[in-house]
BALOBA-1460 file (C-alpha; in Angstrom, 3 decimals):
// residues 314
<rec num="1" residu="m" x="20.527" y="-13.116" z="-57.065"/>
<rec num="2" residu="k" x="24.104" y="-14.393" z="-57.570"/>
<rec num="3" residu="f" x="25.586" y="-15.977" z="-54.420"/>
<rec num="4" residu="i" x="28.936" y="-14.118" z="-53.427"/>
<rec num="5" residu="e" x="31.113" y="-17.462" z="-53.574"/>
<rec num="6" residu="s" x="30.269" y="-17.743" z="-57.442"/>
<rec num="7" residu="m" x="31.060" y="-14.174" z="-58.225"/>
<rec num="8" residu="r" x="33.758" y="-13.860" z="-60.614"/>
<rec num="9" residu="e" x="36.025" y="-10.623" z="-61.782"/>
<rec num="10" residu="g" x="34.279" y="-8.946" z="-65.095"/>
<rec num="11" residu="e" x="30.833" y="-9.979" z="-64.107"/>
<rec num="12" residu="r" x="27.985" y="-7.554" z="-63.625"/>
<rec num="13" residu="v" x="25.769" y="-8.806" z="-60.728"/>
<rec num="14" residu="a" x="22.409" y="-7.829" z="-59.115"/>
<rec num="15" residu="g" x="20.256" y="-8.571" z="-56.274"/>
<rec num="16" residu="v" x="20.011" y="-8.514" z="-52.594"/>
<rec num="17" residu="y" x="22.690" y="-8.634" z="-49.969"/>
<rec num="18" residu="l" x="22.898" y="-8.098" z="-46.198"/>
<rec num="19" residu="c" x="24.990" y="-4.831" z="-45.694"/>
<rec num="20" residu="k" x="27.455" y="-5.956" z="-42.778"/>
<rec num="21" residu="f" x="29.404" y="-2.819" z="-42.866"/>
<rec num="22" residu="y" x="28.978" y="0.660" z="-44.048"/>
<rec num="23" residu="q" x="31.420" y="3.672" z="-43.810"/>
<rec num="24" residu="p" x="31.450" y="6.952" z="-45.404"/>
<rec num="25" residu="s" x="35.077" y="7.475" z="-46.251"/>
<rec num="26" residu="l" x="37.452" y="9.912" z="-48.405"/>
<rec num="27" residu="t" x="39.921" y="9.031" z="-51.054"/>
<rec num="28" residu="k" x="43.392" y="10.399" z="-51.073"/>
<rec num="29" residu="n" x="41.998" y="13.419" z="-53.313"/>
<rec num="30" residu="g" x="39.135" y="14.108" z="-50.760"/>
<rec num="31" residu="k" x="36.436" y="12.624" z="-53.011"/>
<rec num="32" residu="p" x="33.723" y="10.812" z="-50.924"/>
<rec num="33" residu="y" x="33.092" y="7.128" z="-51.348"/>
<rec num="34" residu="i" x="31.465" y="4.323" z="-49.241"/>
<rec num="35" residu="h" x="33.047" y="1.315" z="-48.160"/>
<rec num="36" residu="l" x="30.967" y="-1.535" z="-47.516"/>
<rec num="37" residu="n" x="31.049" y="-5.341" z="-46.712"/>
<rec num="38" residu="l" x="28.166" y="-7.159" z="-48.399"/>
<rec num="39" residu="q" x="26.882" y="-11.005" z="-47.107"/>
<rec num="40" residu="d" x="25.039" y="-13.786" z="-48.020"/>
<rec num="41" residu="k" x="25.199" y="-17.360" z="-46.752"/>
<rec num="42" residu="t" x="28.203" y="-18.083" z="-48.981"/>
<rec num="43" residu="g" x="30.460" y="-15.347" z="-47.900"/>
<rec num="44" residu="v" x="31.267" y="-11.923" z="-47.448"/>
<rec num="45" residu="i" x="32.625" y="-9.500" z="-50.082"/>
<rec num="46" residu="d" x="34.367" y="-6.141" z="-49.865"/>
<rec num="47" residu="a" x="32.454" y="-3.582" z="-51.831"/>
<rec num="48" residu="k" x="32.873" y="0.297" z="-52.592"/>
<rec num="49" residu="i" x="30.399" y="3.133" z="-53.943"/>
<rec num="50" residu="w" x="32.737" y="5.505" z="-55.662"/>
<rec num="51" residu="d" x="29.936" y="8.159" z="-56.689"/>
<rec num="52" residu="p" x="27.574" y="8.026" z="-53.287"/>
<rec num="53" residu="n" x="26.100" y="11.061" z="-54.586"/>
<rec num="54" residu="s" x="24.692" y="9.747" z="-57.940"/>
<rec num="55" residu="q" x="21.078" y="9.042" z="-58.574"/>
<rec num="56" residu="g" x="21.052" y="5.382" z="-58.688"/>
<rec num="57" residu="i" x="22.335" y="5.601" z="-54.873"/>
<rec num="58" residu="e" x="19.450" y="5.662" z="-52.096"/>
<rec num="59" residu="d" x="20.071" y="5.815" z="-48.315"/>
<rec num="60" residu="f" x="20.501" y="2.431" z="-46.240"/>
<rec num="61" residu="g" x="22.961" y="1.521" z="-43.786"/>
<rec num="62" residu="a" x="24.823" y="-1.424" z="-41.663"/>
<rec num="63" residu="l" x="22.372" y="-4.515" z="-41.188"/>
<rec num="64" residu="d" x="19.958" y="-3.285" z="-44.004"/>
<rec num="65" residu="y" x="19.031" y="-5.684" z="-46.846"/>
<rec num="66" residu="v" x="20.252" y="-3.781" z="-49.879"/>
<rec num="67" residu="d" x="19.241" y="-4.332" z="-53.671"/>
<rec num="68" residu="i" x="22.519" y="-3.474" z="-55.551"/>
<rec num="69" residu="m" x="23.800" y="-3.717" z="-59.079"/>
<rec num="70" residu="g" x="27.426" y="-3.511" z="-59.605"/>
<rec num="71" residu="d" x="30.572" y="-5.102" z="-61.250"/>
<rec num="72" residu="v" x="32.947" y="-7.561" z="-59.752"/>
<rec num="73" residu="t" x="36.562" y="-6.407" z="-59.772"/>
<rec num="74" residu="s" x="39.468" y="-7.379" z="-57.942"/>
<rec num="75" residu="f" x="41.720" y="-5.893" z="-55.516"/>
<rec num="76" residu="q" x="44.941" y="-7.699" z="-53.678"/>
<rec num="77" residu="g" x="43.648" y="-10.835" z="-55.204"/>
<rec num="78" residu="m" x="40.396" y="-11.075" z="-53.739"/>
<rec num="79" residu="p" x="37.162" y="-10.001" z="-55.676"/>
<rec num="80" residu="q" x="35.261" y="-6.677" z="-54.719"/>
<rec num="81" residu="l" x="32.215" y="-5.173" z="-55.936"/>
<rec num="82" residu="n" x="32.185" y="-1.644" z="-57.573"/>
<rec num="83" residu="i" x="28.516" y="-0.644" z="-56.875"/>
<rec num="84" residu="k" x="26.540" y="1.533" z="-59.620"/>
<rec num="85" residu="r" x="23.007" y="1.208" z="-58.103"/>
<rec num="86" residu="a" x="21.776" y="0.705" z="-54.464"/>
<rec num="87" residu="r" x="18.243" y="0.997" z="-52.403"/>
<rec num="88" residu="r" x="17.074" y="-0.637" z="-49.115"/>
<rec num="89" residu="a" x="15.357" y="-3.837" z="-49.893"/>
<rec num="90" residu="q" x="11.594" y="-4.168" z="-48.742"/>
<rec num="91" residu="e" x="10.493" y="-7.118" z="-46.786"/>
<rec num="92" residu="g" x="9.248" y="-9.940" z="-49.192"/>
<rec num="93" residu="e" x="11.902" y="-9.106" z="-51.616"/>
<rec num="94" residu="y" x="14.497" y="-11.477" z="-49.670"/>
<rec num="95" residu="q" x="14.598" y="-14.830" z="-47.395"/>
<rec num="96" residu="p" x="16.579" y="-13.916" z="-44.321"/>
<rec num="97" residu="g" x="17.991" y="-17.381" z="-44.147"/>
<rec num="98" residu="d" x="19.921" y="-16.745" z="-47.534"/>
<rec num="99" residu="y" x="22.042" y="-14.246" z="-45.723"/>
<rec num="100" residu="l" x="23.333" y="-16.298" z="-42.758"/>
<rec num="101" residu="p" x="26.658" y="-17.651" z="-43.693"/>
<rec num="102" residu="m" x="26.410" y="-21.561" z="-42.403"/>
<rec num="103" residu="s" x="29.010" y="-24.110" z="-41.659"/>
<rec num="104" residu="a" x="28.979" y="-26.952" z="-44.464"/>
<rec num="105" residu="k" x="29.282" y="-29.556" z="-42.052"/>
<rec num="106" residu="d" x="26.158" y="-30.746" z="-39.830"/>
<rec num="107" residu="i" x="25.927" y="-28.889" z="-36.656"/>
<rec num="108" residu="g" x="24.050" y="-31.630" z="-34.715"/>
<rec num="109" residu="e" x="26.577" y="-34.347" z="-35.744"/>
<rec num="110" residu="m" x="29.552" y="-32.021" z="-34.800"/>
<rec num="111" residu="y" x="28.201" y="-31.450" z="-31.143"/>
<rec num="112" residu="q" x="27.292" y="-35.203" z="-30.914"/>
<rec num="113" residu="e" x="31.181" y="-35.584" z="-31.747"/>
<rec num="114" residu="l" x="32.487" y="-32.835" z="-29.324"/>
<rec num="115" residu="l" x="30.117" y="-34.625" z="-26.523"/>
<rec num="116" residu="r" x="31.932" y="-37.853" z="-26.959"/>
<rec num="117" residu="y" x="35.221" y="-36.194" z="-26.244"/>
<rec num="118" residu="v" x="33.797" y="-34.485" z="-23.211"/>
<rec num="119" residu="s" x="32.611" y="-38.244" z="-22.041"/>
<rec num="120" residu="s" x="36.192" y="-39.459" z="-22.747"/>
<rec num="121" residu="i" x="37.890" y="-37.072" z="-20.009"/>
<rec num="122" residu="q" x="39.269" y="-39.460" z="-17.266"/>
<rec num="123" residu="n" x="39.642" y="-36.876" z="-14.574"/>
<rec num="124" residu="e" x="36.493" y="-36.496" z="-12.778"/>
<rec num="125" residu="w" x="37.034" y="-32.674" z="-12.066"/>
<rec num="126" residu="l" x="37.531" y="-31.637" z="-15.535"/>
<rec num="127" residu="r" x="34.702" y="-33.891" z="-16.906"/>
<rec num="128" residu="q" x="32.279" y="-32.520" z="-14.420"/>
<rec num="129" residu="l" x="33.491" y="-28.795" z="-15.540"/>
<rec num="130" residu="l" x="32.976" y="-29.818" z="-19.337"/>
<rec num="131" residu="e" x="29.467" y="-31.361" z="-18.659"/>
<rec num="132" residu="s" x="28.702" y="-28.160" z="-16.595"/>
<rec num="133" residu="f" x="28.918" y="-26.332" z="-19.858"/>
<rec num="134" residu="f" x="28.116" y="-28.700" z="-22.855"/>
<rec num="135" residu="v" x="25.991" y="-30.767" z="-21.156"/>
<rec num="136" residu="r" x="24.153" y="-29.284" z="-18.371"/>
<rec num="137" residu="d" x="23.887" y="-25.513" z="-19.467"/>
<rec num="138" residu="k" x="21.337" y="-25.767" z="-22.214"/>
<rec num="139" residu="a" x="21.458" y="-21.791" z="-22.906"/>
<rec num="140" residu="f" x="25.229" y="-21.888" z="-23.256"/>
<rec num="141" residu="a" x="24.997" y="-25.197" z="-25.645"/>
<rec num="142" residu="q" x="22.650" y="-23.512" z="-28.065"/>
<rec num="143" residu="r" x="24.556" y="-20.446" z="-28.153"/>
<rec num="144" residu="f" x="28.084" y="-22.170" z="-28.578"/>
<rec num="145" residu="q" x="26.600" y="-24.285" z="-31.765"/>
<rec num="146" residu="s" x="25.277" y="-21.118" z="-33.474"/>
<rec num="147" residu="q" x="28.120" y="-18.932" z="-32.634"/>
<rec num="148" residu="s" x="30.875" y="-18.049" z="-35.039"/>
<rec num="149" residu="a" x="34.244" y="-18.176" z="-34.248"/>
<rec num="150" residu="a" x="35.322" y="-14.787" z="-35.783"/>
<rec num="151" residu="k" x="33.683" y="-11.618" z="-37.218"/>
<rec num="152" residu="s" x="35.688" y="-12.175" z="-40.320"/>
<rec num="153" residu="v" x="39.178" y="-13.716" z="-40.286"/>
<rec num="154" residu="h" x="38.400" y="-17.497" z="-40.153"/>
<rec num="155" residu="h" x="35.312" y="-19.573" z="-39.226"/>
<rec num="156" residu="g" x="32.921" y="-16.149" z="-39.446"/>
<rec num="157" residu="f" x="29.758" y="-18.371" z="-39.930"/>
<rec num="158" residu="v" x="26.960" y="-20.043" z="-37.991"/>
<rec num="159" residu="g" x="28.631" y="-23.195" z="-36.357"/>
<rec num="160" residu="g" x="32.058" y="-21.658" z="-36.974"/>
<rec num="161" residu="l" x="32.837" y="-21.829" z="-33.234"/>
<rec num="162" residu="l" x="31.782" y="-25.293" z="-32.927"/>
<rec num="163" residu="e" x="33.573" y="-26.499" z="-36.066"/>
<rec num="164" residu="h" x="36.834" y="-24.881" z="-35.058"/>
<rec num="165" residu="t" x="36.483" y="-26.324" z="-31.362"/>
<rec num="166" residu="l" x="36.153" y="-29.854" z="-32.823"/>
<rec num="167" residu="s" x="38.936" y="-29.313" z="-35.313"/>
<rec num="168" residu="v" x="41.350" y="-28.142" z="-32.479"/>
<rec num="169" residu="t" x="40.431" y="-30.838" z="-30.227"/>
<rec num="170" residu="k" x="40.958" y="-33.368" z="-32.609"/>
<rec num="171" residu="l" x="44.714" y="-32.082" z="-33.258"/>
<rec num="172" residu="c" x="44.955" y="-32.064" z="-29.594"/>
<rec num="173" residu="d" x="44.031" y="-35.611" z="-29.377"/>
<rec num="174" residu="y" x="46.273" y="-36.727" z="-32.094"/>
<rec num="175" residu="m" x="49.251" y="-34.682" z="-30.231"/>
<rec num="176" residu="a" x="48.579" y="-36.349" z="-26.930"/>
<rec num="177" residu="g" x="48.820" y="-39.783" z="-28.502"/>
<rec num="178" residu="a" x="52.161" y="-38.539" z="-30.226"/>
<rec num="179" residu="y" x="53.710" y="-36.819" z="-27.335"/>
<rec num="180" residu="p" x="53.690" y="-38.799" z="-24.156"/>
<rec num="181" residu="i" x="54.946" y="-35.682" z="-21.907"/>
<rec num="182" residu="l" x="51.262" y="-33.902" z="-22.746"/>
<rec num="183" residu="n" x="48.604" y="-34.725" z="-20.105"/>
<rec num="184" residu="r" x="45.399" y="-35.547" z="-22.406"/>
<rec num="185" residu="d" x="42.816" y="-34.682" z="-20.031"/>
<rec num="186" residu="l" x="44.080" y="-31.292" z="-19.390"/>
<rec num="187" residu="l" x="44.864" y="-30.878" z="-22.970"/>
<rec num="188" residu="l" x="41.511" y="-31.848" z="-24.359"/>
<rec num="189" residu="t" x="39.783" y="-29.773" z="-21.819"/>
<rec num="190" residu="a" x="41.638" y="-26.663" z="-22.723"/>
<rec num="191" residu="a" x="41.049" y="-27.204" z="-26.273"/>
<rec num="192" residu="m" x="37.369" y="-27.500" z="-25.645"/>
<rec num="193" residu="f" x="37.163" y="-24.292" z="-23.670"/>
<rec num="194" residu="h" x="39.954" y="-22.386" z="-25.303"/>
<rec num="195" residu="d" x="37.480" y="-20.045" z="-27.161"/>
<rec num="196" residu="i" x="34.376" y="-20.058" z="-25.183"/>
<rec num="197" residu="g" x="34.680" y="-16.528" z="-24.530"/>
<rec num="198" residu="k" x="33.817" y="-15.795" z="-28.027"/>
<rec num="199" residu="t" x="30.065" y="-16.782" z="-26.995"/>
<rec num="200" residu="e" x="30.379" y="-13.122" z="-25.187"/>
<rec num="201" residu="e" x="32.819" y="-11.686" z="-27.262"/>
<rec num="202" residu="l" x="30.731" y="-11.394" z="-30.376"/>
<rec num="203" residu="s" x="26.806" y="-10.691" z="-30.939"/>
<rec num="204" residu="p" x="24.708" y="-13.360" z="-32.581"/>
<rec num="205" residu="f" x="23.878" y="-13.035" z="-36.104"/>
<rec num="206" residu="p" x="22.825" y="-11.488" z="-38.342"/>
<rec num="207" residu="e" x="25.064" y="-8.732" z="-36.430"/>
<rec num="208" residu="n" x="28.213" y="-11.022" z="-35.592"/>
<rec num="209" residu="d" x="29.999" y="-7.666" z="-34.558"/>
<rec num="210" residu="y" x="32.140" y="-7.206" z="-31.364"/>
<rec num="211" residu="t" x="30.186" y="-6.632" z="-28.028"/>
<rec num="212" residu="d" x="31.009" y="-4.020" z="-25.501"/>
<rec num="213" residu="a" x="32.710" y="-6.854" z="-23.266"/>
<rec num="214" residu="g" x="34.456" y="-7.852" z="-26.511"/>
<rec num="215" residu="q" x="35.839" y="-4.622" z="-27.219"/>
<rec num="216" residu="l" x="37.246" y="-4.246" z="-23.816"/>
<rec num="217" residu="l" x="38.337" y="-7.814" z="-22.485"/>
<rec num="218" residu="g" x="38.577" y="-10.003" z="-25.931"/>
<rec num="219" residu="h" x="37.589" y="-13.475" z="-25.756"/>
<rec num="220" residu="i" x="40.871" y="-14.840" z="-23.977"/>
<rec num="221" residu="m" x="40.045" y="-12.974" z="-20.866"/>
<rec num="222" residu="i" x="36.080" y="-13.585" z="-20.988"/>
<rec num="223" residu="g" x="36.863" y="-17.259" z="-21.394"/>
<rec num="224" residu="a" x="39.157" y="-17.672" z="-18.572"/>
<rec num="225" residu="e" x="36.788" y="-15.517" z="-16.338"/>
<rec num="226" residu="m" x="33.922" y="-17.969" z="-17.418"/>
<rec num="227" residu="v" x="35.982" y="-21.122" z="-16.690"/>
<rec num="228" residu="g" x="36.980" y="-19.616" z="-13.384"/>
<rec num="229" residu="a" x="33.639" y="-18.554" z="-12.308"/>
<rec num="230" residu="r" x="32.309" y="-21.994" z="-12.896"/>
<rec num="231" residu="i" x="35.296" y="-23.573" z="-11.099"/>
<rec num="232" residu="r" x="34.375" y="-21.602" z="-7.889"/>
<rec num="233" residu="q" x="31.124" y="-23.143" z="-7.961"/>
<rec num="234" residu="m" x="32.656" y="-26.657" z="-7.548"/>
<rec num="235" residu="p" x="33.931" y="-27.048" z="-4.044"/>
<rec num="236" residu="g" x="37.094" y="-28.763" z="-3.791"/>
<rec num="237" residu="f" x="38.060" y="-28.505" z="-7.396"/>
<rec num="238" residu="p" x="42.168" y="-28.646" z="-6.994"/>
<rec num="239" residu="a" x="43.506" y="-25.003" z="-7.260"/>
<rec num="240" residu="k" x="46.441" y="-26.271" z="-9.230"/>
<rec num="241" residu="l" x="44.354" y="-27.942" z="-11.977"/>
<rec num="242" residu="g" x="42.122" y="-24.940" z="-12.243"/>
<rec num="243" residu="n" x="45.321" y="-22.697" z="-12.798"/>
<rec num="244" residu="e" x="47.012" y="-25.117" z="-15.185"/>
<rec num="245" residu="l" x="43.874" y="-24.881" z="-17.280"/>
<rec num="246" residu="k" x="43.291" y="-21.131" z="-17.204"/>
<rec num="247" residu="h" x="46.991" y="-20.758" z="-17.969"/>
<rec num="248" residu="c" x="46.271" y="-22.993" z="-21.308"/>
<rec num="249" residu="i" x="43.320" y="-20.504" z="-22.190"/>
<rec num="250" residu="l" x="45.110" y="-17.374" z="-21.625"/>
<rec num="251" residu="a" x="48.261" y="-18.667" z="-23.487"/>
<rec num="252" residu="h" x="46.357" y="-20.103" z="-26.392"/>
<rec num="253" residu="h" x="47.342" y="-17.306" z="-28.733"/>
<rec num="254" residu="g" x="51.008" y="-18.123" z="-28.175"/>
<rec num="255" residu="e" x="52.354" y="-14.580" z="-28.192"/>
<rec num="256" residu="l" x="51.945" y="-11.208" z="-26.227"/>
<rec num="257" residu="e" x="51.476" y="-9.071" z="-29.526"/>
<rec num="258" residu="y" x="48.869" y="-11.767" z="-30.611"/>
<rec num="259" residu="g" x="46.511" y="-11.108" z="-27.560"/>
<rec num="260" residu="s" x="47.678" y="-13.377" z="-25.400"/>
<rec num="261" residu="p" x="48.108" y="-12.109" z="-21.430"/>
<rec num="262" residu="k" x="50.597" y="-15.022" z="-20.929"/>
<rec num="263" residu="k" x="52.954" y="-17.183" z="-23.091"/>
<rec num="264" residu="p" x="52.590" y="-20.879" z="-22.828"/>
<rec num="265" residu="a" x="54.416" y="-22.225" z="-19.777"/>
<rec num="266" residu="l" x="52.933" y="-25.518" z="-19.978"/>
<rec num="267" residu="a" x="53.437" y="-28.476" z="-22.763"/>
<rec num="268" residu="e" x="49.716" y="-28.380" z="-22.884"/>
<rec num="269" residu="a" x="49.683" y="-24.740" z="-23.579"/>
<rec num="270" residu="l" x="52.183" y="-24.741" z="-26.416"/>
<rec num="271" residu="a" x="50.300" y="-27.788" z="-27.985"/>
<rec num="272" residu="l" x="47.127" y="-25.782" z="-27.744"/>
<rec num="273" residu="n" x="48.851" y="-22.912" z="-29.485"/>
<rec num="274" residu="f" x="49.962" y="-24.817" z="-32.184"/>
<rec num="275" residu="a" x="46.637" y="-26.534" z="-32.807"/>
<rec num="276" residu="d" x="44.590" y="-23.547" z="-32.837"/>
<rec num="277" residu="n" x="46.834" y="-21.707" z="-35.066"/>
<rec num="278" residu="t" x="47.057" y="-24.802" z="-37.488"/>
<rec num="279" residu="d" x="43.252" y="-24.748" z="-37.612"/>
<rec num="280" residu="a" x="42.909" y="-21.010" z="-38.103"/>
<rec num="281" residu="k" x="45.451" y="-20.713" z="-40.768"/>
<rec num="282" residu="m" x="44.220" y="-23.802" z="-42.723"/>
<rec num="283" residu="e" x="40.620" y="-22.497" z="-42.478"/>
<rec num="284" residu="t" x="41.852" y="-18.807" z="-43.886"/>
<rec num="285" residu="m" x="43.577" y="-20.702" z="-46.737"/>
<rec num="286" residu="t" x="40.411" y="-22.684" z="-47.596"/>
<rec num="287" residu="e" x="38.377" y="-19.598" z="-47.602"/>
<rec num="288" residu="a" x="40.752" y="-17.649" z="-49.783"/>
<rec num="289" residu="l" x="41.078" y="-20.402" z="-52.275"/>
<rec num="290" residu="r" x="37.154" y="-20.744" z="-52.059"/>
<rec num="291" residu="a" x="36.732" y="-17.143" z="-52.787"/>
<rec num="292" residu="a" x="38.902" y="-17.274" z="-55.906"/>
<rec num="293" residu="g" x="36.989" y="-19.905" z="-57.561"/>
<rec num="294" residu="e" x="38.816" y="-21.830" z="-60.465"/>
<rec num="295" residu="n" x="41.631" y="-19.405" z="-60.712"/>
<rec num="296" residu="k" x="44.932" y="-21.276" z="-60.359"/>
<rec num="297" residu="e" x="46.934" y="-18.001" z="-60.926"/>
<rec num="298" residu="w" x="49.091" y="-16.391" z="-58.023"/>
<rec num="299" residu="l" x="46.139" y="-14.586" z="-56.064"/>
<rec num="300" residu="g" x="48.212" y="-11.670" z="-54.314"/>
<rec num="301" residu="y" x="49.446" y="-11.062" z="-51.189"/>
<rec num="302" residu="n" x="47.047" y="-12.350" z="-48.292"/>
<rec num="303" residu="r" x="47.738" y="-10.096" z="-45.269"/>
<rec num="304" residu="l" x="46.290" y="-12.905" z="-42.865"/>
<rec num="305" residu="l" x="48.828" y="-15.356" z="-43.915"/>
<rec num="306" residu="e" x="51.367" y="-12.726" z="-44.988"/>
<rec num="307" residu="t" x="52.578" y="-14.195" z="-48.149"/>
<rec num="308" residu="n" x="51.587" y="-14.508" z="-51.897"/>
<rec num="309" residu="i" x="49.261" y="-17.185" z="-52.408"/>
<rec num="310" residu="r" x="47.959" y="-19.528" z="-55.095"/>
<rec num="311" residu="r" x="46.155" y="-22.963" z="-55.666"/>
<rec num="312" residu="t" x="48.200" y="-26.175" z="-56.164"/>
<rec num="313" residu="s" x="48.660" y="-26.973" z="-59.697"/>
<rec num="314" residu="m" x="47.266" y="-30.665" z="-59.436"/>
C-alpha cells in the first residue's frame, strides 16, 4: 500500500483505502462516472471511476474499505486518482489504524498545555467555566481530544480540534500581551471555547461527517448553546460577562457570509477572528504544500485560499 501523502502524478498505485465519499454522477455528455474521496492516515485524495460498468469495478460504498488500482493524475494542482479496478476489501486485508488521519503532534502533551492556559485564567468565573468542560467533564475531554476541526478544509484529523484550539489560544495570548485594550481572560477563554461546537457538529471517526445538528445549526450556534447551558448551571455568573463570551463565539468567523450570526463588536471578538482565520489559512497552505510533495512549481488555483500557490524557492 502506498500512503496518500507520498502519491505523485504519473504513478500507478494499488492498495486498500477507506472510501469516505461515494457519489454516482454524470459528465456533461451524460456519461456515468463515480466521484470518490479515499482516505488513509496521511490524508484524503479525490478519485474518479470514469467507467463504473467495467468488469474490474465491483460494488462498494461510503465507509467501505476498498482495494483499488489506479493512476495518479492532477486536477487544479492537486493529486487525483483515476481508478481502473476496485472491490470491497475483506476483514484481515487491512488495519483500521492505518486509515485514521492523526495529528503529527502528541495529543496528550497538547492537552496538558491547553490545561495550563486554563489554569492561567485569573477571573474565577471564567476559570471555573473552563474547568467544568476541560477538567471535570471527562466525556467531553475525551471527545475533544479525538475530534477533528473540519470534515476536509483544515485540521481534518484525529486531534485536529485540539491542535487548532491550542494554536488559536497561543496566538490570542500573544495578542493579549501586544495590545493592552484586550482582556486576556475573556480572549483566551473565548479561544478555548470557540470551536467546541464541533464536538457535536461532526461525527466521530472514521465517519467524520456532519451530524443532523451540524447540518441544521452549525458549530458556532451549537458552541454558544453549550457554553450558555453550562453558565446557567453556575448561579451568580455575571450576565454581562456571559454575553460577552458568547458574543466572541458567535462572531469568530468575522462576517455574516462566513457563518457568523454576529460581526465582531468587541476587541476580543475581533482578535479571536483574526487568530482563528490565521491558523486555519496557514494549516490549509501547509496541507496543500504537503500534498504537492517536492513540487516547487505553481500548483494552480486553490479555491480555499482563492489564489494560485507554490512553495517558496528557498
